[in-house]
Backbone as CSV, one residue per row, in Angstrom:
resi,resn,N_x,N_y,N_z,CA_x,CA_y,CA_z,C_x,C_y,C_z
1,MET,24.738,53.889,32.839,23.414,53.315,32.583,23.308,52.802,31.146
2,LEU,23.752,53.649,30.185,23.665,53.250,28.783,24.569,52.058,28.489
3,ILE,25.724,52.030,29.153,26.644,50.912,28.949,26.018,49.619,29.464
4,ALA,25.387,49.686,30.644,24.738,48.511,31.221,23.601,48.028,30.323
5,PHE,22.831,48.983,29.788,21.719,48.630,28.897,22.245,47.952,27.627
6,GLY,23.346,48.497,27.107,23.938,47.909,25.906,24.439,46.502,26.154
7,ILE,25.040,46.288,27.349,25.522,44.947,27.707,24.358,43.965,27.799
8,CYS,23.248,44.390,28.380,22.060,43.527,28.500,21.523,43.144,27.129
9,ILE,21.448,44.125,26.235,20.964,43.846,24.882,21.893,42.856,24.180
10,ALA,23.194,43.054,24.328,24.165,42.158,23.691,24.040,40.742,24.244
11,LEU,23.835,40.616,25.565,23.675,39.294,26.175,22.420,38.604,25.675
12,ILE,21.332,39.366,25.535,20.074,38.789,25.039,20.241,38.293,23.607
13,ILE,20.894,39.121,22.780,21.136,38.717,21.387,22.003,37.460,21.340
14,PHE,23.039,37.421,22.169,23.912,36.249,22.212,23.142,35.011,22.665
15,LEU,22.273,35.173,23.680,21.481,34.049,24.184,20.589,33.480,23.078
16,TYR,19.893,34.365,22.374,19.004,33.893,21.314,19.777,33.295,20.148
17,PHE,20.955,33.812,19.884,21.790,33.211,18.841,22.176,31.793,19.229
18,MET,22.555,31.593,20.490,22.934,30.256,20.955,21.727,29.308,20.940
19,LEU,20.549,29.848,21.308,19.331,29.029,21.250,19.039,28.608,19.816
20,PHE,19.176,29.550,18.885,18.927,29.223,17.481,19.947,28.216,16.971
21,LEU,21.208,28.387,17.340,22.247,27.459,16.909,21.967,26.052,17.437
22,THR,21.531,25.978,18.705,21.191,24.682,19.297,20.015,24.045,18.551
23,ALA,19.001,24.874,18.251,17.835,24.370,17.526,18.228,23.887,16.131
24,TYR,19.109,24.607,15.476,19.535,24.235,14.123,20.297,22.909,14.146
25,ILE,21.198,22.756,15.097,21.951,21.499,15.218,20.996,20.357,15.558
26,GLY,20.029,20.629,16.454,19.037,19.611,16.807,18.216,19.175,15.610
27,ALA,17.824,20.130,14.775,17.049,19.808,13.574,17.872,18.960,12.611
28,GLN,19.164,19.272,12.500,20.042,18.472,11.644,20.102,17.028,12.137
29,ILE,20.206,16.867,13.451,20.299,15.518,14.022,19.005,14.748,13.802
30,VAL,17.867,15.387,14.086,16.571,14.710,13.947,16.330,14.270,12.506
31,THR,16.611,15.128,11.546,16.317,14.804,10.148,17.304,13.806,9.555
32,ARG,18.475,13.658,10.164,19.495,12.766,9.617,19.589,11.427,10.353
33,THR,18.849,11.254,11.438,18.918,10.015,12.212,17.984,8.970,11.628
34,HIS,18.506,7.761,11.379,17.663,6.681,10.863,16.882,6.064,12.023
35,VAL,15.551,5.987,11.859,14.674,5.457,12.904,14.644,3.932,12.804
36,ARG,14.977,3.271,13.908,15.006,1.805,13.927,13.597,1.221,13.889
37,PRO,13.452,-0.013,13.365,12.124,-0.640,13.327,11.571,-0.883,14.724
38,TYR,10.266,-0.706,14.860,9.587,-1.013,16.122,9.558,-2.531,16.289
39,PRO,9.830,-3.047,17.503,9.952,-4.502,17.696,8.593,-5.221,17.753
40,ASP,7.984,-5.418,16.606,6.741,-6.188,16.506,6.744,-6.882,15.156
41,THR,5.951,-7.949,15.014,5.950,-8.712,13.773,4.524,-9.003,13.330
42,PRO,4.297,-9.121,12.016,2.965,-9.507,11.535,2.518,-10.866,12.055
43,GLN,3.480,-11.776,12.224,3.137,-13.127,12.677,2.456,-13.108,14.045
44,ARG,2.874,-12.188,14.895,2.269,-12.107,16.228,0.798,-11.721,16.157
45,TRP,0.406,-11.073,15.067,-0.983,-10.657,14.857,-1.733,-11.607,13.934
46,GLY,-1.100,-12.743,13.605,-1.740,-13.713,12.726,-1.795,-13.272,11.278
47,LEU,-0.816,-12.466,10.857,-0.811,-11.904,9.511,0.417,-12.391,8.743
48,LYS,0.248,-12.575,7.430,1.349,-13.006,6.584,1.475,-12.050,5.393
49,PRO,2.454,-11.154,5.446,2.583,-10.186,4.363,3.455,-10.682,3.219
50,LEU,3.254,-10.089,2.072,4.194,-10.192,0.973,5.175,-9.044,1.136
51,ARG,6.457,-9.360,1.225,7.470,-8.330,1.437,7.937,-7.799,0.080
52,VAL,7.908,-6.488,-0.076,8.241,-5.890,-1.363,9.180,-4.706,-1.170
53,SER,9.876,-4.361,-2.237,10.667,-3.129,-2.303,10.229,-2.372,-3.551
54,PHE,10.222,-1.063,-3.455,9.782,-0.242,-4.582,10.417,1.139,-4.447
55,PRO,10.497,1.888,-5.542,11.089,3.224,-5.466,10.043,4.298,-5.182
56,SER,10.430,5.294,-4.422,9.588,6.473,-4.272,9.594,7.242,-5.589
57,ARG,8.804,8.281,-5.659,8.760,9.063,-6.894,10.121,9.654,-7.241
58,ASP,10.943,9.953,-6.207,12.278,10.500,-6.468,13.376,9.441,-6.309
59,LYS,12.969,8.154,-6.458,13.909,7.029,-6.611,14.625,6.603,-5.330
60,VAL,14.059,6.891,-4.163,14.585,6.333,-2.919,13.931,4.962,-2.715
61,MET,14.728,3.935,-2.455,14.169,2.582,-2.311,13.515,2.420,-0.937
62,LEU,12.293,1.902,-0.966,11.485,1.750,0.238,11.092,0.290,0.428
63,SER,10.855,-0.069,1.683,10.486,-1.437,2.035,9.038,-1.475,2.509
64,GLY,8.277,-2.445,1.994,6.867,-2.489,2.351,6.340,-3.896,2.595
65,TRP,5.140,-3.940,3.160,4.388,-5.173,3.341,3.057,-5.040,2.609
66,TYR,2.670,-6.115,1.926,1.371,-6.147,1.254,0.558,-7.296,1.839
67,PHE,-0.577,-6.954,2.430,-1.476,-7.940,3.037,-2.692,-8.069,2.125
68,LEU,-2.816,-9.202,1.467,-3.896,-9.407,0.510,-5.067,-10.099,1.198
69,ALA,-6.193,-9.420,1.252,-7.397,-9.986,1.865,-8.138,-10.858,0.856
70,GLY,-8.830,-11.866,1.376,-9.679,-12.678,0.520,-10.915,-11.893,0.118
71,GLU,-11.177,-11.799,-1.187,-12.296,-11.014,-1.703,-12.325,-9.613,-1.077
72,PRO,-11.303,-8.824,-1.305,-11.198,-7.506,-0.652,-12.250,-6.522,-1.167
73,ARG,-12.698,-5.661,-0.242,-13.636,-4.590,-0.600,-12.906,-3.340,-1.050
74,ALA,-11.644,-3.210,-0.639,-10.853,-2.026,-0.956,-9.391,-2.339,-0.700
75,THR,-8.535,-1.456,-1.184,-7.117,-1.489,-0.828,-6.814,-0.248,-0.005
76,VAL,-6.199,-0.451,1.153,-5.849,0.651,2.043,-4.348,0.868,2.000
77,LEU,-3.941,2.056,1.632,-2.536,2.458,1.733,-2.371,3.147,3.076
78,LEU,-1.660,2.494,3.991,-1.562,2.947,5.380,-0.185,3.555,5.636
79,LEU,-0.164,4.781,6.143,1.071,5.511,6.423,1.317,5.550,7.931
80,HIS,2.515,5.176,8.335,2.839,5.085,9.762,3.268,6.436,10.336
81,GLY,3.420,6.485,11.658,3.814,7.704,12.350,5.325,7.869,12.422
82,PHE,5.738,8.928,13.099,7.156,9.232,13.268,7.642,8.629,14.574
83,GLY,8.582,7.696,14.480,9.046,7.022,15.682,10.331,7.573,16.251
84,GLY,10.905,8.566,15.590,12.205,9.058,16.036,12.126,9.996,17.224
85,LYS,13.267,10.182,17.878,13.357,11.147,18.973,13.426,12.551,18.388
86,PRO,12.934,13.585,19.083,12.396,13.558,20.440,10.909,13.239,20.526
87,VAL,10.222,13.026,19.381,8.779,12.788,19.440,8.466,11.406,19.981
88,GLY,9.168,10.378,19.477,8.888,9.011,19.890,9.986,8.441,20.758
89,ASP,10.095,7.099,20.717,11.099,6.435,21.559,12.319,6.016,20.742
90,GLY,12.429,6.551,19.521,13.562,6.199,18.681,13.310,5.005,17.789
91,ARG,12.116,4.381,17.892,11.777,3.224,17.072,10.424,3.463,16.412
92,GLY,10.260,3.000,15.189,8.999,3.250,14.505,8.894,2.446,13.232
93,GLY,8.292,3.051,12.218,8.134,2.364,10.947,6.822,1.605,10.860
94,LYS,6.714,0.799,9.828,5.457,0.115,9.515,5.012,-0.856,10.593
95,SER,5.961,-1.447,11.339,5.577,-2.406,12.375,4.848,-1.742,13.541
96,ARG,4.946,-0.412,13.643,4.270,0.298,14.742,2.762,0.352,14.530
97,VAL,2.300,0.215,13.288,0.862,0.335,13.012,0.212,-1.025,12.767
98,LEU,0.812,-2.090,13.252,0.224,-3.424,13.078,-1.187,-3.538,13.647
99,PRO,-1.521,-2.880,14.776,-2.923,-2.936,15.219,-3.898,-2.385,14.178
100,TRP,-3.508,-1.342,13.474,-4.375,-0.782,12.430,-4.382,-1.657,11.185
101,ILE,-3.258,-2.281,10.871,-3.242,-3.239,9.759,-4.227,-4.369,10.041
102,LYS,-4.176,-4.904,11.255,-5.086,-5.983,11.646,-6.542,-5.545,11.527
103,PHE,-6.846,-4.315,11.941,-8.212,-3.802,11.848,-8.689,-3.802,10.395
104,PHE,-7.891,-3.243,9.495,-8.326,-3.142,8.096,-8.434,-4.513,7.431
105,VAL,-7.510,-5.414,7.730,-7.582,-6.766,7.163,-8.845,-7.471,7.658
106,ASP,-9.165,-7.326,8.941,-10.381,-7.930,9.486,-11.642,-7.356,8.848
107,GLU,-11.539,-6.131,8.328,-12.664,-5.497,7.631,-12.636,-5.798,6.125
108,HIS,-11.894,-6.836,5.761,-11.852,-7.325,4.377,-11.279,-6.291,3.408
109,CYS,-10.199,-5.648,3.842,-9.456,-4.732,2.984,-8.026,-5.245,2.836
110,SER,-7.519,-5.227,1.623,-6.094,-5.461,1.447,-5.355,-4.221,1.954
111,VAL,-4.174,-4.419,2.518,-3.439,-3.303,3.122,-2.015,-3.282,2.586
112,PHE,-1.587,-2.102,2.160,-0.196,-1.902,1.784,0.395,-0.870,2.730
113,VAL,1.474,-1.244,3.411,2.138,-0.354,4.357,3.632,-0.428,4.095
114,PHE,4.304,0.688,4.244,5.737,0.727,3.961,6.430,1.632,4.969
115,ASP,7.752,1.502,5.029,8.558,2.394,5.855,8.891,3.642,5.060
116,PHE,8.583,4.816,5.639,9.035,6.057,5.019,10.561,6.065,4.921
117,ARG,11.077,6.874,4.038,12.529,7.066,3.932,13.118,7.434,5.294
118,GLY,14.279,6.887,5.573,14.941,7.203,6.836,14.353,6.496,8.039
119,GLN,13.427,5.551,7.805,12.799,4.853,8.921,12.691,3.359,8.613
120,GLY,12.725,2.542,9.672,12.532,1.107,9.530,13.515,0.460,8.581
121,ASP,12.986,-0.328,7.628,13.819,-1.092,6.706,14.078,-0.372,5.383
122,SER,13.578,0.843,5.235,13.818,1.595,4.005,15.205,2.229,4.008
123,CYS,15.604,2.744,2.853,16.945,3.321,2.707,17.140,4.540,3.605
124,ARG,18.378,4.735,3.973,18.727,5.932,4.736,18.540,7.166,3.866
125,ALA,17.839,8.135,4.398,17.615,9.403,3.711,17.117,10.385,4.755
126,HIS,17.211,11.668,4.462,16.767,12.669,5.415,15.261,12.567,5.653
127,ILE,14.860,12.664,6.909,13.451,12.771,7.262,13.042,14.226,7.070
128,THR,11.953,14.450,6.313,11.631,15.821,5.920,10.235,16.260,6.360
129,PHE,9.591,15.511,7.239,8.304,15.901,7.830,7.249,16.261,6.780
130,GLY,7.238,15.488,5.700,6.199,15.648,4.690,6.708,16.152,3.355
131,LYS,7.799,16.880,3.344,8.298,17.452,2.085,8.578,16.362,1.049
132,ASN,9.377,15.364,1.409,9.704,14.274,0.491,8.920,13.004,0.770
133,GLU,8.314,12.898,1.951,7.497,11.729,2.243,6.278,11.649,1.325
134,ILE,5.856,12.797,0.778,4.794,12.775,-0.237,5.242,11.941,-1.435
135,TYR,6.527,12.037,-1.811,7.052,11.231,-2.909,6.990,9.742,-2.568
136,ASP,7.177,9.420,-1.285,7.080,8.026,-0.861,5.666,7.496,-1.083
137,ALA,4.666,8.292,-0.681,3.274,7.880,-0.867,2.935,7.759,-2.348
138,GLN,3.420,8.689,-3.160,3.167,8.613,-4.602,3.824,7.381,-5.213
139,GLY,5.013,7.031,-4.737,5.672,5.818,-5.212,4.893,4.570,-4.846
140,ALA,4.303,4.565,-3.639,3.495,3.425,-3.210,2.262,3.270,-4.087
141,VAL,1.621,4.384,-4.431,0.443,4.323,-5.303,0.840,3.802,-6.683
142,ALA,1.977,4.261,-7.207,2.444,3.779,-8.506,2.712,2.281,-8.467
143,PHE,3.284,1.798,-7.363,3.528,0.359,-7.226,2.202,-0.404,-7.196
144,LEU,1.248,0.069,-6.407,-0.052,-0.603,-6.325,-0.763,-0.613,-7.677
145,LYS,-0.627,0.476,-8.406,-1.237,0.543,-9.743,-0.580,-0.476,-10.672
146,SER,0.723,-0.660,-10.530,1.447,-1.579,-11.417,1.037,-3.027,-11.202
147,ILE,0.552,-3.360,-10.004,0.114,-4.734,-9.736,-1.412,-4.840,-9.729
148,HIS,-2.085,-3.786,-10.214,-3.552,-3.767,-10.326,-4.229,-4.040,-8.983
149,ALA,-3.737,-3.369,-7.951,-4.246,-3.588,-6.599,-5.517,-2.804,-6.309
150,PHE,-5.892,-1.881,-7.177,-7.129,-1.123,-6.971,-7.713,-0.737,-8.319
151,SER,-9.012,-0.507,-8.324,-9.700,-0.048,-9.535,-11.055,0.495,-9.122
152,GLU,-11.443,1.589,-9.730,-12.766,2.163,-9.490,-13.772,1.547,-10.451
153,PRO,-15.024,1.294,-10.014,-15.551,1.607,-8.676,-15.538,0.422,-7.718
154,ASP,-15.111,-0.760,-8.179,-15.310,-1.980,-7.393,-14.251,-2.206,-6.321
155,LEU,-13.045,-1.709,-6.523,-11.962,-1.921,-5.558,-11.251,-0.592,-5.331
156,PRO,-11.854,0.300,-4.532,-11.305,1.648,-4.361,-10.025,1.656,-3.533
157,LEU,-9.287,2.753,-3.674,-8.066,2.981,-2.893,-8.367,3.995,-1.800
158,VAL,-8.105,3.597,-0.548,-8.282,4.473,0.608,-6.902,4.802,1.168
159,LEU,-6.650,6.078,1.381,-5.384,6.532,1.957,-5.607,6.793,3.446
160,ALA,-4.901,6.046,4.290,-5.051,6.190,5.741,-3.691,6.463,6.367
161,GLY,-3.695,7.116,7.509,-2.443,7.405,8.188,-2.654,7.637,9.667
162,VAL,-1.627,7.352,10.445,-1.668,7.502,11.896,-0.605,8.511,12.322
163,SER,-1.017,9.538,13.091,-0.096,10.544,13.627,0.597,11.290,12.478
164,PHE,1.923,11.222,12.419,2.669,11.817,11.314,2.155,11.302,9.972
165,GLY,1.824,10.000,9.917,1.287,9.423,8.688,-0.051,10.019,8.303
166,GLY,-0.875,10.369,9.315,-2.138,11.034,9.026,-1.925,12.410,8.433
167,ALA,-0.930,13.130,8.961,-0.604,14.449,8.423,-0.101,14.339,6.988
168,VAL,0.775,13.356,6.721,1.285,13.162,5.365,0.155,12.770,4.411
169,ALA,-0.789,11.953,4.892,-1.928,11.563,4.051,-2.707,12.796,3.597
170,ILE,-2.917,13.736,4.514,-3.653,14.961,4.168,-2.822,15.846,3.244
171,LEU,-1.510,15.882,3.443,-0.634,16.643,2.550,-0.591,16.035,1.150
172,ALA,-0.599,14.701,1.077,-0.401,14.012,-0.207,-1.679,13.842,-1.006
173,ALA,-2.819,13.737,-0.336,-4.071,13.384,-1.018,-4.409,14.285,-2.205
174,PRO,-4.228,15.613,-2.102,-4.543,16.443,-3.275,-3.689,16.125,-4.499
175,LYS,-2.534,15.478,-4.306,-1.644,15.129,-5.417,-1.869,13.707,-5.915
176,ILE,-2.714,12.936,-5.218,-2.951,11.536,-5.588,-4.426,11.386,-5.941
177,HIS,-4.737,11.518,-7.199,-6.131,11.568,-7.629,-6.798,10.190,-7.620
178,GLU,-5.997,9.115,-7.508,-6.565,7.773,-7.480,-7.271,7.461,-6.162
179,VAL,-7.025,8.258,-5.135,-7.572,7.994,-3.800,-9.040,8.388,-3.735
180,ARG,-9.889,7.477,-3.229,-11.311,7.790,-3.069,-11.572,8.519,-1.765
181,ALA,-10.858,8.153,-0.697,-11.127,8.728,0.623,-9.854,8.734,1.452
182,VAL,-9.841,9.591,2.482,-8.705,9.714,3.396,-9.202,9.507,4.827
183,ILE,-8.492,8.663,5.573,-8.787,8.457,6.994,-7.531,8.823,7.777
184,ALA,-7.608,9.849,8.620,-6.465,10.328,9.396,-6.717,10.099,10.882
185,VAL,-5.811,9.370,11.528,-5.918,9.047,12.945,-4.871,9.845,13.716
186,SER,-5.307,10.630,14.682,-4.405,11.434,15.515,-3.440,12.295,14.694
187,PRO,-3.907,12.980,13.661,-2.989,13.779,12.839,-2.698,15.130,13.476
188,TYR,-1.558,15.717,13.142,-1.326,17.102,13.556,-1.768,18.018,12.424
189,ALA,-2.164,19.233,12.785,-2.713,20.176,11.819,-1.643,21.023,11.150
190,ASP,-0.561,21.282,11.867,0.469,22.176,11.356,1.745,21.911,12.150
191,LEU,2.870,21.807,11.459,4.131,21.482,12.130,4.533,22.566,13.115
192,SER,4.313,23.820,12.755,4.664,24.917,13.663,3.824,24.863,14.934
193,LEU,2.523,24.595,14.785,1.653,24.457,15.959,2.080,23.279,16.814
194,MET,2.478,22.196,16.151,2.900,20.996,16.867,4.136,21.276,17.719
195,ILE,5.087,22.006,17.152,6.293,22.363,17.899,5.938,23.244,19.093
196,GLY,5.055,24.220,18.871,4.630,25.092,19.961,3.956,24.331,21.079
197,ASP,3.081,23.389,20.727,2.391,22.585,21.740,3.371,21.686,22.497
198,ALA,4.374,21.186,21.774,5.327,20.253,22.390,6.198,20.926,23.438
199,ILE,6.597,22.180,23.193,7.508,22.841,24.141,6.750,23.572,25.251
200,LYS,5.433,23.710,25.086,4.654,24.454,26.086,4.756,23.839,27.478
201,THR,4.854,22.507,27.522,4.859,21.812,28.803,6.255,21.707,29.419
202,LYS,7.281,22.162,28.706,8.652,22.076,29.205,9.012,23.336,29.990
203,TRP,10.014,23.208,30.849,10.407,24.350,31.673,10.928,25.506,30.821
204,PHE,11.540,25.165,29.673,12.081,26.211,28.809,11.022,26.775,27.856
205,GLY,9.797,26.238,27.924,8.748,26.681,27.024,8.307,28.116,27.240
206,ARG,8.697,28.698,28.388,8.305,30.083,28.676,9.224,31.122,28.034
207,ILE,10.287,30.662,27.406,11.197,31.607,26.759,10.487,32.241,25.567
208,PRO,10.335,33.554,25.542,9.612,34.208,24.438,10.249,33.922,23.082
209,GLY,9.420,33.540,22.125,9.905,33.353,20.763,10.624,32.045,20.505
210,LEU,10.690,31.144,21.501,11.447,29.905,21.322,10.834,29.023,20.237
211,SER,9.518,28.944,20.227,8.841,28.127,19.210,9.178,28.609,17.807
212,LEU,9.205,29.926,17.625,9.544,30.492,16.318,10.985,30.167,15.943
213,LEU,11.896,30.232,16.918,13.295,29.903,16.647,13.435,28.462,16.167
214,ILE,12.767,27.526,16.873,12.870,26.101,16.521,12.255,25.848,15.153
215,THR,11.081,26.447,14.911,10.419,26.266,13.621,11.268,26.814,12.485
216,THR,11.849,27.986,12.684,12.691,28.592,11.660,13.915,27.730,11.379
217,ALA,14.530,27.200,12.433,15.708,26.345,12.268,15.355,25.089,11.480
218,LEU,14.215,24.482,11.801,13.806,23.260,11.113,13.537,23.527,9.633
219,HIS,12.867,24.621,9.363,12.546,24.908,7.973,13.779,25.332,7.170
220,LEU,14.777,25.926,7.830,16.040,26.202,7.145,16.744,24.898,6.785
221,VAL,16.694,23.934,7.696,17.299,22.630,7.436,16.575,21.926,6.286
222,LEU,15.236,22.018,6.276,14.449,21.337,5.247,14.436,22.098,3.929
223,GLY,14.736,23.401,3.974,14.738,24.199,2.759,13.367,24.438,2.179
224,ILE,12.373,24.606,3.052,11.002,24.777,2.587,10.250,25.632,3.593
225,PRO,9.371,26.542,3.165,8.607,27.359,4.111,7.576,26.532,4.864
226,SER,7.204,27.004,6.047,6.301,26.248,6.911,4.954,25.984,6.270
227,SER,4.484,26.891,5.421,3.166,26.717,4.812,3.097,25.471,3.944
228,LYS,4.227,25.048,3.407,4.255,23.859,2.557,4.129,22.574,3.353
229,LEU,4.312,22.642,4.665,4.230,21.453,5.515,3.004,21.497,6.418
230,SER,2.001,22.247,6.019,0.821,22.422,6.859,-0.372,21.663,6.294
231,PRO,-0.815,20.578,6.951,-2.041,19.902,6.521,-3.259,20.816,6.542
232,LEU,-3.221,21.873,7.349,-4.332,22.831,7.346,-4.517,23.451,5.964
233,ARG,-3.422,23.612,5.243,-3.483,24.231,3.916,-4.066,23.286,2.872
234,THR,-3.790,21.989,3.019,-4.210,21.027,1.988,-5.524,20.321,2.310
235,ALA,-5.964,20.365,3.570,-7.213,19.675,3.939,-8.399,20.108,3.067
236,PRO,-8.561,21.411,2.764,-9.707,21.793,1.924,-9.629,21.249,0.498
237,LEU,-8.421,20.884,0.053,-8.226,20.449,-1.327,-8.583,18.987,-1.543
238,ILE,-8.874,18.262,-0.460,-9.251,16.850,-0.592,-10.650,16.718,-1.187
239,SER,-11.536,17.641,-0.850,-12.897,17.642,-1.394,-12.852,17.673,-2.931
240,PRO,-13.748,16.936,-3.618,-14.998,16.310,-3.148,-14.844,14.906,-2.607
241,ARG,-13.585,14.470,-2.405,-13.392,13.155,-1.811,-13.602,13.229,-0.297
242,PHE,-13.845,12.083,0.303,-14.239,12.003,1.711,-13.016,12.080,2.626
243,LEU,-13.124,12.869,3.695,-12.082,12.968,4.720,-12.666,12.608,6.074
244,ALA,-12.071,11.613,6.731,-12.475,11.199,8.074,-11.312,11.427,9.028
245,ILE,-11.596,12.034,10.176,-10.576,12.337,11.182,-10.981,11.689,12.493
246,LEU,-10.059,10.951,13.094,-10.317,10.225,14.328,-9.254,10.597,15.345
247,SER,-9.677,11.035,16.540,-8.703,11.452,17.549,-9.219,11.130,18.938
248,GLY,-8.307,11.188,19.915,-8.661,10.928,21.307,-8.476,12.167,22.156
249,THR,-9.327,12.322,23.160,-9.261,13.522,24.001,-8.115,13.474,25.001
250,LYS,-7.484,12.312,25.186,-6.361,12.179,26.116,-5.051,11.925,25.371
251,ASP,-4.959,12.439,24.172,-3.747,12.285,23.373,-2.648,13.169,23.961
252,ASN,-1.556,12.546,24.411,-0.460,13.304,25.024,0.681,13.590,24.045
253,VAL,0.448,13.302,22.768,1.443,13.586,21.731,0.945,14.697,20.814
254,VAL,-0.235,14.508,20.247,-0.867,15.520,19.396,-2.196,15.907,20.031
255,PRO,-2.305,17.094,20.597,-3.572,17.514,21.214,-4.739,17.374,20.233
256,HIS,-5.901,16.925,20.731,-7.022,16.691,19.820,-7.560,17.986,19.215
257,SER,-7.088,19.132,19.725,-7.457,20.405,19.095,-6.950,20.482,17.653
258,HIS,-5.877,19.742,17.339,-5.376,19.715,15.965,-6.404,19.098,15.030
259,SER,-7.059,18.039,15.488,-8.088,17.394,14.661,-9.256,18.343,14.419
260,ARG,-9.622,19.100,15.446,-10.711,20.065,15.283,-10.350,21.144,14.270
261,ARG,-9.109,21.594,14.307,-8.666,22.601,13.341,-8.737,22.054,11.910
262,LEU,-8.287,20.822,11.740,-8.321,20.211,10.420,-9.746,20.043,9.912
263,TYR,-10.618,19.609,10.817,-12.018,19.424,10.425,-12.639,20.754,10.011
264,SER,-12.337,21.804,10.756,-12.878,23.130,10.418,-12.355,23.621,9.073
265,ALA,-11.101,23.309,8.754,-10.506,23.768,7.505,-11.005,22.991,6.297
266,ALA,-11.345,21.722,6.503,-11.738,20.852,5.391,-13.130,21.210,4.875
267,ARG,-13.401,20.818,3.632,-14.712,20.985,3.032,-15.454,19.651,3.035
268,GLU,-16.749,19.696,2.853,-17.544,18.479,2.746,-17.129,17.697,1.493
269,PRO,-17.273,16.354,1.551,-17.772,15.532,2.650,-16.667,15.262,3.678
270,LYS,-17.000,15.365,4.944,-16.022,15.182,6.005,-16.734,14.717,7.259
271,VAL,-15.986,14.110,8.168,-16.541,13.699,9.452,-15.399,13.644,10.464
272,ILE,-15.720,13.908,11.702,-14.735,13.806,12.779,-15.342,13.014,13.921
273,ALA,-14.530,12.181,14.561,-14.951,11.446,15.753,-13.886,11.645,16.822
274,GLU,-14.297,12.165,17.963,-13.396,12.366,19.097,-13.746,11.342,20.167
275,ILE,-12.784,10.525,20.524,-13.007,9.431,21.462,-12.652,9.901,22.878
276,PRO,-13.649,9.996,23.782,-13.357,10.407,25.168,-12.363,9.448,25.824
277,GLY,-11.282,10.001,26.353,-10.267,9.176,27.014,-9.329,8.475,26.060
278,GLY,-9.488,8.703,24.749,-8.644,8.032,23.763,-7.219,8.546,23.772
279,ALA,-6.257,7.619,23.654,-4.832,7.966,23.658,-4.341,8.147,22.225
280,HIS,-3.078,8.513,22.078,-2.494,8.724,20.757,-2.509,7.417,19.967
281,GLY,-3.003,7.464,18.748,-3.091,6.263,17.923,-4.295,5.399,18.225
282,LEU,-4.903,5.601,19.375,-6.211,5.072,19.789,-6.280,3.567,20.040
283,ILE,-5.694,2.724,19.188,-5.883,1.280,19.378,-4.570,0.530,19.598
284,PHE,-3.506,1.263,19.916,-2.270,0.577,20.249,-2.473,-0.249,21.521
285,GLU,-1.586,-1.189,21.752,-1.802,-2.169,22.821,-1.832,-1.549,24.211
286,ASP,-1.193,-0.399,24.384,-1.205,0.245,25.692,-2.384,1.195,25.857
287,ALA,-3.303,1.214,24.883,-4.466,2.105,24.958,-5.491,1.566,25.944
288,PRO,-6.219,2.439,26.661,-7.287,1.995,27.561,-8.337,1.206,26.788
289,GLU,-8.847,0.136,27.383,-9.719,-0.790,26.672,-11.028,-0.147,26.224
290,GLY,-11.666,0.652,27.119,-12.938,1.272,26.760,-12.829,2.201,25.568
291,PRO,-11.945,3.203,25.616,-11.747,4.072,24.453,-11.270,3.315,23.213
292,ARG,-10.480,2.263,23.424,-10.000,1.467,22.289,-11.172,0.826,21.553
293,ALA,-12.084,0.227,22.302,-13.249,-0.408,21.680,-14.124,0.626,20.968
294,GLN,-14.284,1.793,21.585,-15.075,2.853,20.964,-14.414,3.352,19.689
295,ALA,-13.074,3.448,19.702,-12.355,3.893,18.514,-12.510,2.892,17.371
296,LEU,-12.487,1.613,17.686,-12.660,0.588,16.651,-14.045,0.673,16.026
297,ARG,-15.059,0.927,16.847,-16.416,1.066,16.309,-16.514,2.293,15.397
298,ALA,-15.916,3.407,15.847,-15.945,4.623,15.039,-15.174,4.435,13.735
299,ALA,-14.021,3.760,13.810,-13.219,3.523,12.616,-13.971,2.640,11.619
300,LYS,-14.704,1.657,12.126,-15.483,0.789,11.240,-16.561,1.590,10.513
301,THR,-17.247,2.473,11.240,-18.270,3.315,10.626,-17.655,4.248,9.593
302,MET,-16.500,4.818,9.922,-15.807,5.699,8.980,-15.386,4.953,7.717
303,LEU,-14.915,3.728,7.882,-14.494,2.940,6.722,-15.678,2.648,5.812
304,GLU,-16.808,2.284,6.413,-18.003,2.035,5.596,-18.381,3.282,4.806
305,GLU,-18.292,4.436,5.450,-18.595,5.695,4.774,-17.587,5.981,3.670
306,ALA,-16.319,5.687,3.929,-15.273,5.949,2.939,-15.460,5.104,1.687
307,LEU,-16.022,3.930,1.830,-16.175,3.024,0.698,-17.420,3.296,-0.128
308,ARG,-18.301,4.163,0.375,-19.521,4.469,-0.366,-19.232,5.445,-1.498
309,PRO,-19.900,5.261,-2.628,-19.831,6.297,-3.673,-20.351,7.613,-3.126
310,LEU,-19.888,8.710,-3.685,-20.240,10.037,-3.183,-21.752,10.246,-3.072
311,SER,-22.486,9.754,-4.041,-23.921,9.965,-4.062,-24.665,9.217,-2.960
312,GLN,-24.003,8.214,-2.343,-24.669,7.396,-1.333,-24.199,7.686,0.089
313,ARG,-23.315,8.671,0.261,-22.753,8.917,1.589,-23.773,9.510,2.520
314,TYR,-23.560,9.245,3.801,-24.397,9.798,4.844,-23.521,10.421,5.893
315,GLN,-24.125,11.177,6.792,-23.370,11.794,7.873,-23.388,10.882,9.091
316,ILE,-22.215,10.730,9.731,-22.122,9.888,10.931,-22.719,10.630,12.114
């Protein structure tokens, strides 16, 4: 009996070791794979960008587009989502958020968007789920400052992001004091929670402790504790600047419960809009028309609020 029990324990330990090893190798692959550009162009949206290259804060060369609006009300620094596998379809970068670029340009905002390191047209580098992407955002702000693209109070800087980009915006905002407001679309609240939600629907999601194994493997690869990659930790630090969160109730990538968690963690001034039937990213071309139109109206209201001085803000 004792021998059989010992064999069972040894098999369980071996199984979990193999699961951890698989997770560790998977994390290495995900962070080292360069994400190809999404097949879309500004020209198809009637937009003509200025193509630029600039260094991140830690000197990784990045590729960006600058859309200069006529008589702009603000400059929007827009951060794109994660297009790599297993989260996306293996393609991503700045071209994936062209619907949002078009929205902001139509609202008379200049827009600066770039490819994060390891994605699109930027240099090959490890994808770090926010650890080093914060340096990318800081480099973009330094570039915009060098060309006098924003100034308070007449031409404010708004930091916006979609999905992964929304999470990075919340992580980076406390370190970027030039930002007046943050707009996060379909952001995740915490990387560990995101991993847990992602595997819950899989057949192997019932394995006890699997989420912890994957999270631990990823953080060993990144060399940083999970708390450092949690927008839940930094959301309260955005105040007294404005934070707007926009999500859809039918998001099949990031459950809208993440947006609720972020809103609860954040301090005033803040606002959240949940779009019934809204999909991930809300206004992408495959989004349902009704929720898409509602999301555009909510985003317009949020932008107006973001551009107001603190003393003039109202609640949506």
